[in-house]
C-alpha positions in Angstrom: 3.3 -6.2 20.3 0.8 -4.3 18.9 1.9 -1.4 16.5 0.6 1.3 14.1 2.3 3.1 11.4 1.0 6.3 10.1 2.2 8.7 7.3 1.6 12.4 7.9 2.1 15.4 5.7 0.5 18.6 4.5 -2.2 18.2 7.5 -3.2 14.8 6.3 -2.8 11.3 7.6 -3.1 7.7 6.3 -2.6 4.4 8.5 -0.4 1.5 7.0 -3.3 -0.8 7.1 -5.5 1.2 4.9 -2.9 1.4 2.5 -2.2 -2.6 2.4 -6.1 -2.7 2.1 -6.2 -1.0 -1.1 -3.2 -2.7 -2.4 -4.5 -6.2 -1.6 -7.9 -5.0 -3.3 -5.9 -4.4 -6.5 -4.4 -7.7 -6.4 -7.7 -9.7 -6.1 -9.0 -7.7 -8.7 -6.2 -8.8 -11.0 -7.4 -12.7 -10.4 -5.0 -13.3 -7.6 -5.3 -14.5 -4.1 -4.3 -13.0 -0.9 -2.7 -16.1 0.3 -0.1 -15.9 -2.7 1.3 -12.6 -1.5 4.8 -13.6 0.2 6.4 -10.0 -0.2 4.7 -6.6 0.1 7.1 -3.7 -0.4 5.5 -0.2 0.2 7.0 3.0 -0.6 5.3 6.3 0.4 5.9 9.4 -1.5 4.0 12.0 0.3 5.2 14.9 -2.0 3.5 13.2 -5.0 0.5 11.8 -3.0 1.6 8.5 -4.1 2.3 5.1 -2.6 4.4 2.8 -4.8 4.3 -0.8 -4.1 5.7 -4.3 -5.4 4.3 -7.8 -4.7 6.4 -10.9 -4.9 9.0 -8.9 -7.0 7.1 -9.1 -10.0 3.8 -7.2 -9.6 4.1 -3.5 -9.1 1.9 -0.4 -9.3 0.9 2.8 -7.4 -2.2 4.3 -5.7 -3.0 7.8 -4.2 -1.5 8.2 -0.9 -4.3 10.1 0.5 -8.1 9.6 -0.3 
């Protein structure tokens, strides 16, 4: 099954894949390996233009939702 997930608000749109790619870039920049990601939780908050995330329950941060 092929799926696509988008967040839309205030006339802007972002795809889930784009958010995941940005989060993975941050993870790798911190010296980690993609294969070490076991759990990735993403929380989009359009009213704050923010996307909060946790990786493996102990690494967390946020990125801009719309670029």
